[in-house]
MOPAC internal coordinates of N, CA, C and O (Angstrom, degrees):
PM7 1SCF
backbone

  N    0.0000 0     0.00 0     0.00 0    0    0    0
  C    1.4592 1     0.00 0     0.00 0    1    0    0
  C    1.4932 1   111.04 1     0.00 0    2    1    0
  O    1.2310 1   119.84 1   -48.72 1    3    2    1
  N    1.3520 1   117.91 1   131.28 1    3    2    1
  C    1.4382 1   121.71 1  -179.07 1    5    3    2
  C    1.5053 1   112.18 1   -70.20 1    6    5    3
  O    1.2310 1   121.24 1   -30.15 1    7    6    5
  N    1.3540 1   115.24 1   149.85 1    7    6    5
  C    1.4541 1   120.25 1  -179.48 1    9    7    6
  C    1.5190 1   109.38 1   -68.98 1   10    9    7
  O    1.2310 1   121.33 1   -30.71 1   11   10    9
  N    1.3263 1   115.07 1   149.29 1   11   10    9
  C    1.4883 1   120.60 1   178.83 1   13   11   10
  C    1.5098 1   107.57 1   -70.42 1   14   13   11
  O    1.2310 1   121.06 1   -54.02 1   15   14   13
  N    1.3432 1   115.58 1   125.98 1   15   14   13
  C    1.4639 1   118.28 1   177.65 1   17   15   14
  C    1.5449 1   109.01 1   -77.21 1   18   17   15
  O    1.2310 1   121.73 1   -38.10 1   19   18   17
  N    1.3381 1   114.29 1   141.90 1   19   18   17
  C    1.4476 1   121.03 1   177.49 1   21   19   18
  C    1.5043 1   110.64 1  -140.06 1   22   21   19
  O    1.2310 1   121.02 1   -41.85 1   23   22   21
  N    1.3372 1   115.65 1   138.15 1   23   22   21
  C    1.4562 1   120.72 1  -175.98 1   25   23   22
  C    1.5513 1   107.15 1  -144.34 1   26   25   23
  O    1.2310 1   120.94 1   -39.22 1   27   26   25
  N    1.3887 1   115.81 1   140.78 1   27   26   25
  C    1.4635 1   119.49 1   173.39 1   29   27   26
  C    1.4811 1   109.32 1   -53.91 1   30   29   27
  O    1.2310 1   120.15 1   -43.17 1   31   30   29
  N    1.3382 1   117.33 1   136.83 1   31   30   29
  C    1.4183 1   124.12 1   178.45 1   33   31   30
  C    1.5278 1   111.14 1  -118.73 1   34   33   31
  O    1.2310 1   119.76 1   127.13 1   35   34   33
  N    1.2982 1   118.07 1   -52.87 1   35   34   33
  C    1.4840 1   119.60 1  -179.67 1   37   35   34
  C    1.5452 1   113.01 1  -164.20 1   38   37   35
  O    1.2310 1   121.11 1   -13.38 1   39   38   37
  N    1.2727 1   115.48 1   166.62 1   39   38   37
  C    1.4183 1   123.27 1   174.60 1   41   39   38
  C    1.5366 1   108.15 1  -117.76 1   42   41   39
  O    1.2310 1   120.88 1   -57.64 1   43   42   41
  N    1.3605 1   115.92 1   122.36 1   43   42   41
  C    1.4471 1   120.74 1  -177.09 1   45   43   42
  C    1.5398 1   110.32 1   -98.13 1   46   45   43
  O    1.2310 1   119.73 1   -58.92 1   47   46   45
  N    1.3177 1   118.12 1   121.08 1   47   46   45
  C    1.4698 1   121.13 1  -178.53 1   49   47   46
  C    1.5743 1   107.71 1  -114.04 1   50   49   47
  O    1.2310 1   122.06 1   -36.69 1   51   50   49
  N    1.3296 1   113.67 1   143.31 1   51   50   49
  C    1.4560 1   118.92 1  -177.56 1   53   51   50
  C    1.5353 1   110.11 1   -91.91 1   54   53   51
  O    1.2310 1   121.24 1   -39.84 1   55   54   53
  N    1.3411 1   115.23 1   140.16 1   55   54   53
  C    1.4429 1   118.70 1   176.02 1   57   55   54
  C    1.5234 1   107.68 1  -138.41 1   58   57   55
  O    1.2310 1   120.75 1   -22.63 1   59   58   57
  N    1.3269 1   116.18 1   157.37 1   59   58   57
  C    1.4775 1   122.12 1   174.54 1   61   59   58
  C    1.5279 1   110.14 1  -104.84 1   62   61   59
  O    1.2310 1   120.80 1   172.39 1   63   62   61
  N    1.3254 1   116.07 1    -7.61 1   63   62   61
  C    1.4474 1   120.19 1  -175.32 1   65   63   62
  C    1.4992 1   113.40 1  -100.28 1   66   65   63
  O    1.2310 1   119.89 1   -46.15 1   67   66   65
  N    1.3411 1   117.81 1   133.85 1   67   66   65
  C    1.4832 1   119.86 1   174.79 1   69   67   66
  C    1.5305 1   110.30 1   -58.94 1   70   69   67
  O    1.2310 1   119.87 1   -39.64 1   71   70   69
  N    1.2994 1   117.85 1   140.36 1   71   70   69
  C    1.4374 1   123.04 1  -177.85 1   73   71   70
  C    1.5190 1   109.05 1  -122.63 1   74   73   71
  O    1.2310 1   120.36 1   -29.44 1   75   74   73
  N    1.3505 1   116.91 1   150.56 1   75   74   73
  C    1.4759 1   122.43 1  -179.67 1   77   75   74
  C    1.5219 1   106.45 1   -63.84 1   78   77   75
  O    1.2310 1   120.02 1   -40.81 1   79   78   77
  N    1.2664 1   117.57 1   139.19 1   79   78   77
  C    1.4606 1   124.53 1   175.26 1   81   79   78
  C    1.4651 1   117.49 1    78.54 1   82   81   79
  O    1.2310 1   120.71 1  -162.01 1   83   82   81
  N    1.3409 1   116.26 1    17.99 1   83   82   81
  C    1.4514 1   120.93 1  -179.68 1   85   83   82
  C    1.5474 1   109.34 1   -63.52 1   86   85   83
  O    1.2310 1   121.64 1   -33.45 1   87   86   85
  N    1.3857 1   114.47 1   146.55 1   87   86   85
  C    1.4104 1   122.60 1   170.62 1   89   87   86
  C    1.5266 1   107.40 1  -110.27 1   90   89   87
  O    1.2310 1   120.30 1   -52.35 1   91   90   89
  N    1.3293 1   117.02 1   127.65 1   91   90   89
  C    1.4522 1   120.55 1   178.45 1   93   91   90
  C    1.4950 1   112.15 1   -92.64 1   94   93   91
  O    1.2310 1   120.65 1   -50.96 1   95   94   93
  N    1.3176 1   116.37 1   129.04 1   95   94   93
  C    1.5053 1   124.32 1   174.82 1   97   95   94
  C    1.5065 1   108.32 1  -105.79 1   98   97   95
  O    1.2310 1   120.14 1   -86.09 1   99   98   97
  N    1.3296 1   117.33 1    93.91 1   99   98   97
  C    1.4591 1   121.74 1  -172.20 1  101   99   98
  C    1.5160 1   113.16 1   -62.63 1  102  101   99
  O    1.2310 1   119.75 1   147.77 1  103  102  101
  N    1.3105 1   118.08 1   -32.23 1  103  102  101
  C    1.4598 1   120.30 1  -179.09 1  105  103  102
  C    1.5203 1   114.32 1   -63.60 1  106  105  103
  O    1.2310 1   122.47 1   158.26 1  107  106  105
  N    1.3911 1   112.88 1   -21.74 1  107  106  105
  C    1.4657 1   119.63 1  -175.84 1  109  107  106
  C    1.5017 1   112.13 1  -115.87 1  110  109  107
  O    1.2310 1   120.58 1   168.94 1  111  110  109
  N    1.3695 1   116.50 1   -11.06 1  111  110  109
  C    1.5011 1   123.04 1  -172.71 1  113  111  110
  C    1.5594 1   109.73 1    55.32 1  114  113  111
  O    1.2310 1   122.49 1  -127.42 1  115  114  113
  N    1.3234 1   112.83 1    52.58 1  115  114  113
  C    1.4720 1   122.49 1  -178.63 1  117  115  114
  C    1.5361 1   109.63 1  -130.22 1  118  117  115
  O    1.2310 1   120.87 1   -40.32 1  119  118  117
  N    1.3197 1   115.93 1   139.68 1  119  118  117
  C    1.4225 1   123.09 1   173.55 1  121  119  118
  C    1.5867 1   106.84 1  -108.40 1  122  121  119
  O    1.2310 1   120.45 1   -49.43 1  123  122  121
  N    1.2820 1   116.74 1   130.57 1  123  122  121
  C    1.4383 1   119.91 1   178.23 1  125  123  122
  C    1.5420 1   110.92 1  -124.60 1  126  125  123
  O    1.2310 1   121.02 1   -34.58 1  127  126  125
  N    1.3148 1   115.65 1   145.42 1  127  126  125
  C    1.4706 1   119.42 1   178.01 1  129  127  126
  C    1.5086 1   110.04 1  -156.68 1  130  129  127
  O    1.2310 1   121.47 1   -16.00 1  131  130  129
  N    1.3508 1   114.79 1   164.00 1  131  130  129
  C    1.4685 1   121.32 1   174.49 1  133  131  130
  C    1.4891 1   117.27 1    92.34 1  134  133  131
  O    1.2310 1   118.54 1   142.78 1  135  134  133
  N    1.3045 1   120.39 1   -37.22 1  135  134  133
  C    1.3963 1   121.77 1  -175.25 1  137  135  134
  C    1.5480 1   108.71 1   -65.53 1  138  137  135
  O    1.2310 1   121.54 1   -46.16 1  139  138  137
  N    1.3283 1   114.66 1   133.84 1  139  138  137
  C    1.4952 1   118.27 1  -178.02 1  141  139  138
  C    1.5109 1   113.35 1    88.73 1  142  141  139
  O    1.2310 1   120.51 1   174.75 1  143  142  141
  N    1.3380 1   116.63 1    -5.25 1  143  142  141
  C    1.4701 1   119.09 1   179.68 1  145  143  142
  C    1.5565 1   110.01 1  -109.40 1  146  145  143
  O    1.2310 1   120.15 1  -178.69 1  147  146  145
  N    1.3292 1   117.32 1     1.31 1  147  146  145
  C    1.4380 1   118.91 1   179.42 1  149  147  146
  C    1.5493 1   107.33 1  -140.99 1  150  149  147
  O    1.2310 1   119.13 1   -21.64 1  151  150  149
  N    1.3330 1   119.27 1   158.36 1  151  150  149
  C    1.4375 1   120.17 1  -176.62 1  153  151  150
  C    1.5278 1   114.20 1   -78.81 1  154  153  151
  O    1.2310 1   120.52 1   178.50 1  155  154  153
  N    1.3186 1   116.61 1    -1.50 1  155  154  153
  C    1.4975 1   118.32 1  -171.61 1  157  155  154
  C    1.5488 1   111.26 1  -108.70 1  158  157  155
  O    1.2310 1   119.60 1  -179.90 1  159  158  157
  N    1.3190 1   118.36 1     0.10 1  159  158  157
  C    1.4320 1   119.22 1   176.86 1  161  159  158
  C    1.5192 1   112.42 1    71.87 1  162  161  159
  O    1.2310 1   119.68 1  -145.24 1  163  162  161
  N    1.3482 1   118.21 1    34.76 1  163  162  161
  C    1.4356 1   118.43 1   177.84 1  165  163  162
  C    1.5125 1   111.44 1   -89.48 1  166  165  163
  O    1.2310 1   120.95 1   -52.96 1  167  166  165
  N    1.3077 1   115.78 1   127.04 1  167  166  165
  C    1.4747 1   121.50 1   178.92 1  169  167  166
  C    1.5106 1   109.81 1  -120.73 1  170  169  167
  O    1.2310 1   121.62 1   -40.80 1  171  170  169
  N    1.3336 1   114.50 1   139.20 1  171  170  169
  C    1.4504 1   119.98 1   177.28 1  173  171  170
  C    1.5033 1   108.09 1  -106.81 1  174  173  171
  O    1.2310 1   120.85 1   -43.13 1  175  174  173
  N    1.3501 1   115.99 1   136.87 1  175  174  173
  C    1.4768 1   123.74 1  -178.13 1  177  175  174
  C    1.4964 1   112.26 1  -124.59 1  178  177  175
  O    1.2310 1   120.06 1   -50.07 1  179  178  177
  N    1.3109 1   117.49 1   129.93 1  179  178  177
  C    1.4560 1   120.69 1   177.08 1  181  179  178
  C    1.5237 1   106.22 1  -123.17 1  182  181  179
  O    1.2310 1   120.18 1   -54.17 1  183  182  181
  N    1.3251 1   117.27 1   125.83 1  183  182  181
  C    1.4843 1   121.40 1  -174.80 1  185  183  182
  C    1.5075 1   109.35 1  -101.65 1  186  185  183
  O    1.2310 1   121.76 1   -45.57 1  187  186  185
  N    1.3678 1   114.24 1   134.43 1  187  186  185
  C    1.4433 1   121.68 1   179.02 1  189  187  186
  C    1.5387 1   110.87 1   -82.71 1  190  189  187
  O    1.2310 1   121.10 1    -8.16 1  191  190  189
  N    1.3034 1   115.51 1   171.84 1  191  190  189
  C    1.4923 1   122.03 1  -176.67 1  193  191  190
  C    1.5945 1   114.60 1   -64.68 1  194  193  191
  O    1.2310 1   121.26 1   154.51 1  195  194  193
  N    1.3586 1   115.19 1   -25.49 1  195  194  193
  C    1.4353 1   119.96 1  -179.46 1  197  195  194
  C    1.5370 1   114.03 1   -93.70 1  198  197  195
  O    1.2310 1   120.50 1  -176.17 1  199  198  197
  N    1.3356 1   116.66 1     3.83 1  199  198  197
  C    1.4098 1   122.26 1  -178.97 1  201  199  198
  C    1.5420 1   112.07 1   -66.30 1  202  201  199
  O    1.2310 1   120.49 1   -50.44 1  203  202  201
  N    1.2945 1   116.68 1   129.56 1  203  202  201
  C    1.4705 1   123.71 1  -179.17 1  205  203  202
  C    1.5153 1   115.97 1  -104.95 1  206  205  203
  O    1.2310 1   121.60 1  -174.27 1  207  206  205
  N    1.3428 1   114.54 1     5.73 1  207  206  205
  C    1.4504 1   121.44 1   178.28 1  209  207  206
  C    1.5505 1   108.38 1   -61.01 1  210  209  207
  O    1.2310 1   118.40 1   -38.05 1  211  210  209
  N    1.3352 1   120.66 1   141.95 1  211  210  209
  C    1.3859 1   120.78 1  -178.18 1  213  211  210
  C    1.5551 1   115.45 1   -53.58 1  214  213  211
  O    1.2310 1   120.77 1   -36.48 1  215  214  213
  N    1.3116 1   116.14 1   143.52 1  215  214  213
  C    1.4600 1   121.98 1  -179.87 1  217  215  214
  C    1.4972 1   115.57 1   -51.00 1  218  217  215
  O    1.2310 1   120.67 1   142.47 1  219  218  217
  N    1.3104 1   116.32 1   -37.53 1  219  218  217
  C    1.4377 1   119.97 1   178.62 1  221  219  218
  C    1.5738 1   114.13 1   -56.37 1  222  221  219
  O    1.2310 1   122.85 1   138.23 1  223  222  221
  N    1.3337 1   112.14 1   -41.77 1  223  222  221
  C    1.4386 1   119.67 1   178.60 1  225  223  222
  C    1.5295 1   112.50 1   -73.79 1  226  225  223
  O    1.2310 1   120.38 1   144.45 1  227  226  225
  N    1.3203 1   116.89 1   -35.55 1  227  226  225
  C    1.4555 1   123.29 1   178.98 1  229  227  226
  C    1.5407 1   114.58 1   -72.04 1  230  229  227
  O    1.2310 1   120.53 1   160.86 1  231  230  229
  N    1.3536 1   116.58 1   -19.14 1  231  230  229
  C    1.4786 1   120.50 1  -174.01 1  233  231  230
  C    1.4760 1   116.29 1  -114.56 1  234  233  231
  O    1.2310 1   120.52 1   163.31 1  235  234  233
  N    1.3912 1   116.61 1   -16.69 1  235  234  233
  C    1.4950 1   120.12 1   179.65 1  237  235  234
  C    1.4777 1   111.66 1  -120.96 1  238  237  235
  O    1.2310 1   121.28 1   -26.58 1  239  238  237
  N    1.2786 1   115.15 1   153.42 1  239  238  237
  C    1.4317 1   119.26 1   173.18 1  241  239  238
  C    1.5562 1   110.56 1   -66.73 1  242  241  239
  O    1.2310 1   120.60 1   -27.66 1  243  242  241
  N    1.3434 1   116.45 1   152.34 1  243  242  241
  C    1.4748 1   116.99 1   177.00 1  245  243  242
  C    1.5409 1   108.36 1  -129.05 1  246  245  243
  O    1.2310 1   121.03 1   -27.68 1  247  246  245
  N    1.3022 1   115.63 1   152.32 1  247  246  245
  C    1.4020 1   122.42 1   171.60 1  249  247  246
  C    1.5124 1   107.84 1  -103.44 1  250  249  247
  O    1.2310 1   119.39 1   -36.17 1  251  250  249
  N    1.3446 1   118.77 1   143.83 1  251  250  249
  C    1.4363 1   121.13 1  -176.09 1  253  251  250
  C    1.5399 1   109.08 1  -125.76 1  254  253  251
  O    1.2310 1   122.33 1   -40.99 1  255  254  253
  N    1.3108 1   113.15 1   139.01 1  255  254  253
  C    1.4382 1   123.06 1  -178.80 1  257  255  254
  C    1.4941 1   110.83 1  -123.58 1  258  257  255
  O    1.2310 1   119.77 1   -48.12 1  259  258  257
  N    1.3421 1   118.04 1   131.88 1  259  258  257
  C    1.4601 1   119.24 1   171.37 1  261  259  258
  C    1.4874 1   108.93 1   -81.78 1  262  261  259
  O    1.2310 1   119.30 1   -42.09 1  263  262  261
  N    1.2791 1   118.94 1   137.91 1  263  262  261
  C    1.4825 1   126.91 1   179.32 1  265  263  262
  C    1.4864 1   109.14 1  -125.20 1  266  265  263
  O    1.2310 1   120.03 1   -28.04 1  267  266  265
  N    1.3370 1   117.55 1   151.96 1  267  266  265
  C    1.4622 1   118.71 1   177.24 1  269  267  266
  C    1.5382 1   109.94 1   -90.59 1  270  269  267
  O    1.2310 1   118.72 1   172.20 1  271  270  269
  N    1.2967 1   120.04 1    -7.80 1  271  270  269
  C    1.5042 1   123.59 1   177.13 1  273  271  270
  C    1.4952 1   110.12 1  -144.24 1  274  273  271
  O    1.2310 1   119.16 1   -85.83 1  275  274  273
  N    1.3375 1   119.20 1    94.17 1  275  274  273
  C    1.3713 1   125.24 1  -176.44 1  277  275  274
  C    1.5099 1   111.94 1   -59.57 1  278  277  275
  O    1.2310 1   119.36 1   136.69 1  279  278  277
  N    1.3468 1   118.83 1   -43.31 1  279  278  277
  C    1.4429 1   122.81 1  -178.60 1  281  279  278
  C    1.4945 1   110.01 1   -60.50 1  282  281  279
  O    1.2310 1   119.96 1   134.95 1  283  282  281
  N    1.3513 1   117.69 1   -45.05 1  283  282  281
  C    1.4643 1   121.69 1   179.68 1  285  283  282
  C    1.5363 1   110.57 1   -63.60 1  286  285  283
  O    1.2310 1   119.79 1   140.71 1  287  286  285
  N    1.3434 1   118.01 1   -39.29 1  287  286  285
  C    1.4608 1   121.90 1  -178.48 1  289  287  286
  C    1.5254 1   109.01 1   -64.81 1  290  289  287
  O    1.2310 1   119.12 1   149.13 1  291  290  289
  N    1.3397 1   119.28 1   -30.87 1  291  290  289
  C    1.4540 1   120.15 1  -175.86 1  293  291  290
  C    1.5192 1   114.22 1   -87.07 1  294  293  291
  O    1.2310 1   119.58 1   164.75 1  295  294  293
  N    1.3400 1   118.40 1   -15.25 1  295  294  293
  C    1.4444 1   122.13 1  -177.99 1  297  295  294
  C    1.5338 1   110.48 1   -57.84 1  298  297  295
  O    1.2310 1   121.12 1   -54.34 1  299  298  297
  N    1.3277 1   115.46 1   125.66 1  299  298  297
  C    1.4463 1   121.89 1   176.32 1  301  299  298
  C    1.5483 1   113.48 1    78.16 1  302  301  299
  O    1.2310 1   119.33 1  -172.30 1  303  302  301
  N    1.3308 1   118.89 1     7.70 1  303  302  301
  C    1.4401 1   120.66 1  -175.13 1  305  303  302
  C    1.5958 1   106.38 1  -105.45 1  306  305  303
  O    1.2310 1   121.99 1   -16.52 1  307  306  305
  N    1.3189 1   113.79 1   163.48 1  307  306  305
  C    1.4692 1   120.78 1   177.80 1  309  307  306
  C    1.5442 1   106.35 1   -88.77 1  310  309  307
  O    1.2310 1   120.11 1   -84.92 1  311  310  309
  N    1.2980 1   117.40 1    95.08 1  311  310  309
  C    1.4911 1   120.93 1  -176.26 1  313  311  310
  C    1.5005 1   109.10 1   -79.98 1  314  313  311
  O    1.2310 1   120.49 1   -54.90 1  315  314  313
  N    1.3627 1   116.66 1   125.10 1  315  314  313
  C    1.4830 1   121.95 1  -179.91 1  317  315  314
  C    1.5362 1   111.16 1  -107.01 1  318  317  315
  O    1.2310 1   119.74 1   159.81 1  319  318  317
  N    1.3657 1   118.11 1   -20.19 1  319  318  317
  C    1.4550 1   121.22 1   171.85 1  321  319  318
  C    1.5368 1   104.39 1  -136.78 1  322  321  319
  O    1.2310 1   122.10 1   -64.23 1  323  322  321
  N    1.3532 1   113.58 1   115.77 1  323  322  321
  C    1.4320 1   119.97 1  -178.36 1  325  323  322
  C    1.5478 1   113.07 1   -63.94 1  326  325  323
  O    1.2310 1   119.19 1   -23.63 1  327  326  325
  N    1.3186 1   119.14 1   156.37 1  327  326  325
  C    1.4560 1   122.95 1   178.34 1  329  327  326
  C    1.5643 1   109.84 1   -48.57 1  330  329  327
  O    1.2310 1   122.98 1   -47.19 1  331  330  329
  N    1.3453 1   111.90 1   132.81 1  331  330  329
  C    1.4883 1   118.94 1   176.63 1  333  331  330
  C    1.5229 1   106.96 1  -154.17 1  334  333  331
  O    1.2310 1   121.64 1    -5.36 1  335  334  333
  N    1.3014 1   114.47 1   174.64 1  335  334  333
  C    1.5112 1   120.54 1  -176.77 1  337  335  334
  C    1.5448 1   106.75 1  -124.64 1  338  337  335
  O    1.2310 1   119.68 1   -83.22 1  339  338  337
  N    1.3150 1   118.21 1    96.78 1  339  338  337
  C    1.4604 1   121.04 1   178.25 1  341  339  338
  C    1.5397 1   112.15 1   -72.26 1  342  341  339
  O    1.2310 1   121.08 1   156.46 1  343  342  341
  N    1.3105 1   115.53 1   -23.54 1  343  342  341
  C    1.5067 1   119.74 1   174.83 1  345  343  342
  C    1.4986 1   109.38 1  -149.52 1  346  345  343
  O    1.2310 1   119.47 1   -22.19 1  347  346  345
  N    1.3719 1   118.61 1   157.81 1  347  346  345
  C    1.4579 1   120.75 1  -177.86 1  349  347  346
  C    1.5313 1   112.57 1   -55.81 1  350  349  347
  O    1.2310 1   120.63 1   -41.79 1  351  350  349
  N    1.3216 1   116.40 1   138.21 1  351  350  349
  C    1.4505 1   120.87 1   171.97 1  353  351  350
  C    1.5693 1   112.82 1    90.79 1  354  353  351
  O    1.2310 1   118.88 1  -178.72 1  355  354  353
  N    1.2700 1   119.75 1     1.28 1  355  354  353
  C    1.4781 1   121.12 1  -179.60 1  357  355  354
  C    1.5062 1   110.50 1  -141.46 1  358  357  355
  O    1.2310 1   122.58 1   -38.88 1  359  358  357
  N    1.3328 1   112.67 1   141.12 1  359  358  357
  C    1.4965 1   121.15 1   171.86 1  361  359  358
  C    1.5007 1   107.40 1  -116.83 1  362  361  359
  O    1.2310 1   119.45 1   -41.02 1  363  362  361
  N    1.3232 1   118.65 1   138.98 1  363  362  361
  C    1.4473 1   122.52 1   179.95 1  365  363  362
  C    1.5001 1   110.61 1  -133.48 1  366  365  363
  O    1.2310 1   121.77 1   -22.79 1  367  366  365
  N    1.3067 1   114.22 1   157.21 1  367  366  365
  C    1.4848 1   120.91 1   173.34 1  369  367  366
  C    1.5306 1   107.36 1  -155.96 1  370  369  367
  O    1.2310 1   121.17 1   -26.46 1  371  370  369
  N    1.2917 1   115.38 1   153.54 1  371  370  369
  C    1.5097 1   120.21 1   177.39 1  373  371  370
  C    1.5331 1   110.82 1  -117.68 1  374  373  371
  O    1.2310 1   121.50 1   -36.22 1  375  374  373
  N    1.2940 1   114.73 1   143.78 1  375  374  373
  C    1.4408 1   122.46 1   172.01 1  377  375  374
  C    1.4927 1   109.75 1  -119.82 1  378  377  375
  O    1.2310 1   121.02 1   -13.60 1  379  378  377
  N    1.3403 1   115.65 1   166.40 1  379  378  377
  C    1.4757 1   120.12 1   171.54 1  381  379  378
  C    1.4947 1   106.29 1  -107.61 1  382  381  379
  O    1.2310 1   120.70 1   -56.60 1  383  382  381
  N    1.3277 1   116.27 1   123.40 1  383  382  381
  C    1.4788 1   120.93 1   179.54 1  385  383  382
  C    1.5669 1   108.67 1  -131.59 1  386  385  383
  O    1.2310 1   121.29 1   -60.59 1  387  386  385
  N    1.3017 1   115.13 1   119.41 1  387  386  385
  C    1.4676 1   120.87 1   178.86 1  389  387  386
  C    1.5453 1   109.55 1    59.35 1  390  389  387
  O    1.2310 1   120.31 1  -146.34 1  391  390  389
  N    1.3110 1   117.02 1    33.66 1  391  390  389
  C    1.4697 1   120.67 1   177.60 1  393  391  390
  C    1.5158 1   113.78 1    81.75 1  394  393  391
  O    1.2310 1   119.26 1  -173.05 1  395  394  393
  N    1.3361 1   119.02 1     6.95 1  395  394  393
  C    1.4093 1   121.63 1  -178.71 1  397  395  394
  C    1.5164 1   113.51 1  -125.00 1  398  397  395
  O    1.2310 1   118.92 1   -29.67 1  399  398  397
  N    1.3367 1   119.66 1   150.33 1  399  398  397
  C    1.4677 1   119.50 1   179.71 1  401  399  398
  C    1.5373 1   110.97 1   -79.15 1  402  401  399
  O    1.2310 1   121.15 1   -40.73 1  403  402  401
  N    1.3162 1   115.41 1   139.27 1  403  402  401
  C    1.4375 1   124.32 1   175.73 1  405  403  402
  C    1.5108 1   108.52 1  -130.63 1  406  405  403
  O    1.2310 1   121.37 1   -49.15 1  407  406  405
  N    1.3384 1   114.99 1   130.85 1  407  406  405
  C    1.4623 1   120.03 1  -178.45 1  409  407  406
  C    1.5690 1   108.97 1  -104.09 1  410  409  407
  O    1.2310 1   121.26 1   -38.81 1  411  410  409
  N    1.3112 1   115.19 1   141.19 1  411  410  409
  C    1.4803 1   121.12 1   170.97 1  413  411  410
  C    1.5555 1   106.27 1  -117.20 1  414  413  411
  O    1.2310 1   121.59 1   -40.16 1  415  414  413
  N    1.2891 1   114.56 1   139.84 1  415  414  413
  C    1.4878 1   122.59 1   175.98 1  417  415  414
  C    1.5025 1   108.67 1  -127.14 1  418  417  415
  O    1.2310 1   121.85 1   -38.37 1  419  418  417
  N    1.3616 1   114.06 1   141.63 1  419  418  417
  C    1.4609 1   121.43 1   172.92 1  421  419  418
  C    1.5452 1   107.22 1  -129.93 1  422  421  419
  O    1.2310 1   121.58 1   -59.20 1  423  422  421
  N    1.3538 1   114.59 1   120.80 1  423  422  421
  C    1.4432 1   120.18 1  -178.71 1  425  423  422
  C    1.5089 1   110.79 1   -96.63 1  426  425  423
  O    1.2310 1   120.45 1   -27.36 1  427  426  425
  N    1.3393 1   116.75 1   152.64 1  427  426  425
  C    1.4687 1   120.91 1   172.37 1  429  427  426
  C    1.5570 1   108.04 1   -67.16 1  430  429  427
  O    1.2310 1   120.26 1   -33.05 1  431  430  429
  N    1.2865 1   117.11 1   146.95 1  431  430  429
  C    1.4589 1   120.62 1  -179.83 1  433  431  430
  C    1.5637 1   110.38 1   -52.26 1  434  433  431
  O    1.2310 1   121.45 1   -43.74 1  435  434  433
  N    1.3246 1   114.82 1   136.26 1  435  434  433
  C    1.4681 1   117.68 1   179.65 1  437  435  434
  C    1.4744 1   116.39 1    84.86 1  438  437  435
  O    1.2310 1   118.76 1   174.17 1  439  438  437
  N    1.3018 1   119.97 1    -5.83 1  439  438  437
  C    1.4522 1   122.34 1   177.35 1  441  439  438
  C    1.5267 1   111.33 1   -64.34 1  442  441  439
  O    1.2310 1   119.14 1   -52.38 1  443  442  441
  N    1.3568 1   119.25 1   127.62 1  443  442  441
  C    1.4659 1   120.76 1  -173.54 1  445  443  442
  C    1.5628 1   110.87 1   -70.19 1  446  445  443
  O    1.2310 1   118.90 1   167.43 1  447  446  445
  N    1.3159 1   119.71 1   -12.57 1  447  446  445
  C    1.4546 1   121.77 1   177.88 1  449  447  446
  C    1.5142 1   112.24 1   -81.20 1  450  449  447
  O    1.2310 1   119.98 1   168.94 1  451  450  449
  N    1.2805 1   117.64 1   -11.06 1  451  450  449
  C    1.4918 1   123.88 1   179.44 1  453  451  450
  C    1.5313 1   112.83 1   -65.06 1  454  453  451
  O    1.2310 1   120.84 1   -57.06 1  455  454  453
  N    1.2969 1   116.01 1   122.94 1  455  454  453
  C    1.4720 1   120.39 1   174.49 1  457  455  454
  C    1.4991 1   107.78 1   -83.82 1  458  457  455
  O    1.2310 1   118.34 1   141.51 1  459  458  457
  N    1.3416 1   120.77 1   -38.49 1  459  458  457
  C    1.4696 1   121.80 1   178.55 1  461  459  458
  C    1.4986 1   111.87 1   -57.14 1  462  461  459
  O    1.2310 1   119.46 1   141.15 1  463  462  461
  N    1.2995 1   118.63 1   -38.85 1  463  462  461
  C    1.4956 1   122.25 1  -178.23 1  465  463  462
  C    1.5089 1   111.56 1   -67.10 1  466  465  463
  O    1.2310 1   120.52 1   153.19 1  467  466  465
  N    1.3495 1   116.62 1   -26.81 1  467  466  465
  C    1.4669 1   120.88 1  -178.62 1  469  467  466
  C    1.5602 1   113.97 1   -80.05 1  470  469  467
  O    1.2310 1   121.28 1   166.41 1  471  470  469
  N    1.3585 1   115.15 1   -13.59 1  471  470  469
  C    1.4365 1   116.91 1  -178.79 1  473  471  470
  C    1.5188 1   112.74 1    83.38 1  474  473  471
  O    1.2310 1   120.70 1     8.77 1  475  474  473
  N    1.3862 1   116.27 1  -171.23 1  475  474  473
  C    1.4548 1   119.87 1  -174.55 1  477  475  474
  C    1.5105 1   113.77 1   -69.22 1  478  477  475
  O    1.2310 1   118.72 1   156.74 1  479  478  477
  N    1.2677 1   120.05 1   -23.26 1  479  478  477
  C    1.5109 1   121.87 1  -179.95 1  481  479  478
  C    1.5207 1   106.79 1   -94.87 1  482  481  479
  O    1.2310 1   121.38 1   -60.78 1  483  482  481
  N    1.3358 1   114.97 1   119.22 1  483  482  481
  C    1.5050 1   118.36 1   179.78 1  485  483  482
  C    1.4499 1   112.97 1  -102.65 1  486  485  483
  O    1.2310 1   120.10 1   180.00 1  487  486  485

């Protein structure tokens, strides 16, 4: 069996301040901005009062990796957010690793947001 491919995707930073260009995710009561507008994959997240995402994710920065097999990436890990689909074409889940949140993303084949599909040059 081939090893699960994994590639840096983005860094999620927590903010309390509204930012220009935020996208609201009503199912999660989360505002997201910044990803896709810079070459480093920096994303800003602002959590609303009804947000039920674990405190660890709401209070600490997280690093996100794209994987080609989400189920394989989660095996043996401490899952803190079960696999879900915050937008069409992507499944995500969070684990706790060394006391920090880590996000895994798996995109449908051909999705333009996929870093793995683009190869080593981004």
